[in-house]
C-alpha positions, 0 to 999 in steps of 0.5 A: 530381498529377493532376485526374483519377482513372483508374478504369483504374489499378492498381499491378499495370498500371503495373508491367506497363506499365513491363515491357512498355516495358523488355521493348520496350527490350530486343528493340530494343537487343539483339535478340528471342532476348535478350527470349526468353531473359529471359522463359524465366528469368523463367517458370522463376523465377516457377513455382519460387517458385509451386511449390517445385519443385526440379526447376524450380530445377535446371533454372534453374541448369543453364541458368546455368551454360551461359550466356556472360558477356555473357548473364548480364550481359544478365539481370542488367541485364534484372532489376537495370532492373526492380527500378529500375522496380518501386520507382519504381511504387510510389513512384507508386502511394503518391503516388497514394494519398495524394492520394485522401481518407481515407474512414471510413464516408463520412467523410474522417478525416486518414490515419494516420500523417500530422501531422494525425492525430497533432495530432488524436489528442493533441487527443482524449487531452486534451493541452493546447496549452501543453504541445504549444507548450513541446514544440515549443520545446524538440524536436530531430528531427535525421535524419542521412545516412551513406554506407555500401556499401550504396546502390549507384545511381548518381547518373545512375540516380537522376535518371533514375528521378525524371525518369519518376516525374514523367511516370509519375504523370501516366498516373493522371489520365484527363484526358490527352488522346491526345496527352499520353498518347502524349508521356508513354510517349514520354519514359518509353521515351527515359529507359529506352533511356538507361538501358539504355545507361548504365554500371549499375557505377561505372568507379572506387572512390568517393571521400569527396568523390563521396559528399558530392557525391552526398550533395547530391542530395536537398537540392537536388532534393527537401528544400529543396522537402518540408521548408517543406511539412511545417512548412506542414502541422504549422501546419494541423494545429495551427491547425484543433484549436486555433483559438484558441492562437497557435503559433510552430513552430521549425525542430525538423525538421533534418538531419545528415551524417556523410560526410567526417566520421567517420574511425572505420575510413576512413583517406580521411577526413582533416582536410582531406576534413572542411574541403572537405565543409563547403566543399561543404555551405555553398556548396550552401546558399548556391546554395539561398538564391541561386535562392531569392532570384532567384525571390522578386525576380520574385515581389515585384513590388510597386511603392511608387506602390501601397503602402508599405514599412515604415520598417525595410526602408526604412532597411535598403536605404538601407544596402545602397545605400550599401554597393552603389553600383552596384547602386543605380546600376542600381536608380535607373535601372530598379527604382526603385520596385520596393522588394522587388526591390532587396532581393531582389538586394542579399541575392543579392549579399551571398550570392554574396560569402559564396560567395567567401569560401567558396571561398577558405578550405580550401585550407590551413584553417591559414591565413585568408583576409581576410573581406570588408568587414562589412555586404556578405557574411553571417557566418552564416544569422542574417544571412540571416533577419534581412534576409528578417524584415525583408521579411516585417514590410514585407509584413504591416504594408501588406496583403501577409500572403498574400504573405509566407506564400507563396513568402518563407514557404518562402524563410525556413523554408528558412533556419531549418531548412538555414541556411548548412551544409546538414546539420550535420556529426557528425565520429567517431574511434575512442576508442583513436585519442585515447587513443594519441595522448594516450599519445605527447603524456604521453611527450614531455611527460613526465607519464605515461611508459605511460599505455596501462599506466594502469588506468581509475580511473589514467587520469581522475585524470590527465585531471582534473589535466590539465584543471584546469592551465593549461599548455599539453600540445602545443608550437608545433612538434610531433613527434609520429607521423604517427598523432598527428599526423592526430588533432591535426589533426582536432580543429585543422581543427574549430577552424578550421571553427567560427572561420572558415567557420561557427560552426554546421557542426559541433556533435558530436564523436562517440566510437566504442567508448566504454568509460569516463569516460576516453574522453571525459575525453580529448576534452575535453583535445583539445578544451582544447588547440586552443580549442574549450573554456576552463572557465568560459567556453565550450564548441563542441561536443557530446561525445557516446559511442557505445555499441555494444557489449553490454558497453558498453550494459549498463555505460552508465548506469553510465559516465553516472553517473561522468561526471555526478559529474566536476567537469570534465565537468560544468563543459563540460556547462554550458556546452553548456546540461545538454543531453547527447547520446549515441548508441547503436550498434545495428550492433555490438550486434547483430553481438555479440550477436544480434537480439533481445539486442541490441534487449532492451539498447539497450531497457533502456539508453534507460530507465536513460540517460532515468532518470539524466538525470531525476534529474540534470536533464540534457536528453537526447538519444538518437541512434539508430546505425540500419542499413537492415537489420533486423540493423543495428536497420532497419524503418519509422522512426515505427515504431521511435520509437514503440516506444521506451521511455515517457518517453525521447523528449519530443521529443528524438532523433536518427537515423541514415539509411544506404545505400539508405534515404536514396534509398528515402525521400527520392530523390521529393518526395513520398515524401520528405514521407510519410517527414518526415510520419511521423517528425513523427507519431511523435515528437509521440505518442510524446512524450506516450503513452498509458498502456497502452504502459508495460510490464508488470514481468513482460514485462521479465522474459520479455525478460531470459529470451529474451535470455539464451537469444537470446544464447547460441544465437546466440554458440555458432553465430556464435563459438563454432563454430570452422568457421562462420568458413570457411562463411561466407567460402564460403557468401556473397558477403563477398569479392566484395562487397569489390570493390564500388564503393559507397562509400570506406569498407574491408569490415574494421577490419584483414587479419584474417579474424575476424568482430570485425574485420569491420565490421556493414555487409559482415556484413549484406549479405553475408547479404542477398545469399545470401537468409540474412539472417541477422542479422534473427532467429537465435536467436531461434527457439530461445529463444522455443520453450524459452519455450514449452516451459518456460512453460505459459501462455508463449504467452498472455503472448506474445501479450498482450505482441505486442498492448499493448507496441509495442516487441516489436510492433516487434521481431517485426514486423520480424523478420517482414519481414527472414524473409520476404526471406529463402529457404532454398531459394536458401540452400542453393545458395550453400551449395553454394559451400562447398567442404567438404561436411561442413562445408556440410552441419552448418552449413547444417543448423544456419541453416535449423533456426533459421529453421523455428523462428523462422517458427513461433514468430512466426507462433504469437505473432502468430496467423498462418499465415504471416508477414506475413500481416497487413501485406498492401501489404508482402507483396504487395511481396516477393511481387510482387519475389521471383521477379525476384530468384532469377534473379539469386541463381542467375547470382551463384552462377554467377559467383561460382563461376567467379570462385573457379576463378582465372580470367584475369586479364582474365576476373576482371576481368569477373567481378567487373564482373558480380559488382558487377552482380548485387549492384547487382540484389539490393540493389535487389531487396530494399531494405533490404539494409544 
């Protein structure tokens, strides 16, 4: 970072500098008249935003309607690149602010939200070191990356923006010479020109493996640099607060992935793809460790003529020399005395042979390649870590503690956290796929003629009987349908991966739409059939029920209780050390019941599940399936953690990070570090909550009323109005989004256009694109307004809840954020796409009325005149973006109009690509969109 602060620096000055550079590029690349057009549209949009003058909006719309496709593409490209640069500037500004001391009354204090701040708060609360160490010993924080169709940036664009960010941060430095500043500005210009001349839209639809490879970017470029820093920050903070306590910090923050393992509704995720995904992850991890060992060998040039080494390291080197005699000969000629370098080279050779084995596995996962000779490769990362620990101990016993804590410390920490898996892959499948497959297997085996006709109790009894039976269900050469074979091979491929590739590669099997105990026992039976489970001996995977509908959330504790009383399942759970993971789905529950109702159901489910786990001495880890948008459980992750029900956290949490949120959090090392800093802060503080966050009984009663009324209001429009579906398809770009070459997953579970079959992601994405943001707030306004009218003291109660209850505060703050990204004037123009004028008027008036109500009641509760008034940074960020998003919305509306007028095939392709560019741009401008 800078070694001197530039007093002329400000975020606005950086934005202006980047925007001016982009303008110069547009003028040079496309001609001065192109820049004139961009500036004309920008000024009109800015005037419309500041005055809300409909005449200005009409003028903007009229100009856009007369432009050619090429001109519309030019505008879309200009504003999309502007958002890329504005996002970059905000990240650089964050980096700048994080490097400034946090002064309070002239005294430097820990930055709020940091690990140091959390440890300081816990010390002040009187949390004892032994309790804090006990928490760390059993803590599990897993950030799980998923591939969903809301991240629109190509990896090429991410890389270019990353390079610009690195050099732009240096412009804050006041000590730059004129030549250095000139070089930086030329570099930025070079990258922007390169971006301008690159394709914005992918020319092909992503495959699953493309998504896997794209996800590796964040590990290779960011996380392996940042994660060791997070652990060092934790160690520093603990030692400062509790200097007399010896601390052990296990690798409690780790990463997971669904990409290549999540097959629910994605026919492109096959057993072969899952195996290839594991190979790619393992290969990337080995490559990272190998490169690190090369660097470590260059650093540890210590000679045994200057300082000795431990007997254990000496013995290890002797063993290596016998395994690799050719390398030993080279060492005797060149680096006889540089023993640490020798060890690093031996480790690299073992990693190389491990990579060769990984590469040989997977082309036919049903056969097993020959393993290398013992000792010449690594079966798992523990063996690598053992050798790194030998070097660490040797250095510490020979006056080299500073060296052990340096680069070697980083390498060891990465080996602990990432191992040979990089990210643990979760496998997910819909419960109905398992049930249908088992029904066919039972019929072929003459166990049950019609398993699907059995009720839940009958299914459970039959499954228990089969689990207690030792006879195999599946013949050596199974003769089943293609669908059943695919389900069976999924389990078989997982077993092969764990046995031959990496026993830690997969830890979790998730069952979507878990409705009862039988859904879980079905998976356990498949586990037994393929060798993943042997009663009384081993069970290799966690079975994770996913409760995602409102009904399933409300009955989740009952299902969990019946599972805990089931002998077969308790036998499995005992083998998993009585640790149970349960996943809660934010997306489908929200789409089904609305924002407020879904959030309250999730809160109650967590409370009930935690009480049940405690009563049965089960260690519960809740897995939160959050999306990027508020309509899918999104919002600041640290705030979400702190708003969990008291007593539910206990250092264990698992969270999905989806779509553009991954890019936003992890594309730059400094922003990734701050994000993980805040996560660790929230987990520490949330695990030791102060007394005042425990909600009053009265508050819970109020929430029950609000959730019920909100549910009714939401359902009456979305599912109760028979004409709403047509409005949705006409007034949003849902049809056009299905063309978007972003993700591999289909937009809908079937060809039926019903909202029930539509995936939550495109549902939310469509409303975000149309500037309505309906899933993040609809139903709240009616519920709160009616409560206030019926309850004289209602406003005081809600204000108390907002000021004292983190859950309610987070619900309202996230609603404020998503409401601020809506624009009803723009949304009305999307409604003009509806062919039936009466339908347009009817539905839009309902939505507009609820929007106005929701804004009004939230402002009453938080005691502001405008939403987000108390969050100035976010308020200013959205205010800065809106005038530039508006032109893209006008352009998208015009393009959709043209596309829906049945153009020629050639024109259709051009229009579709242009619309995809606007989708990219609006997503970049609004950020958390899906």
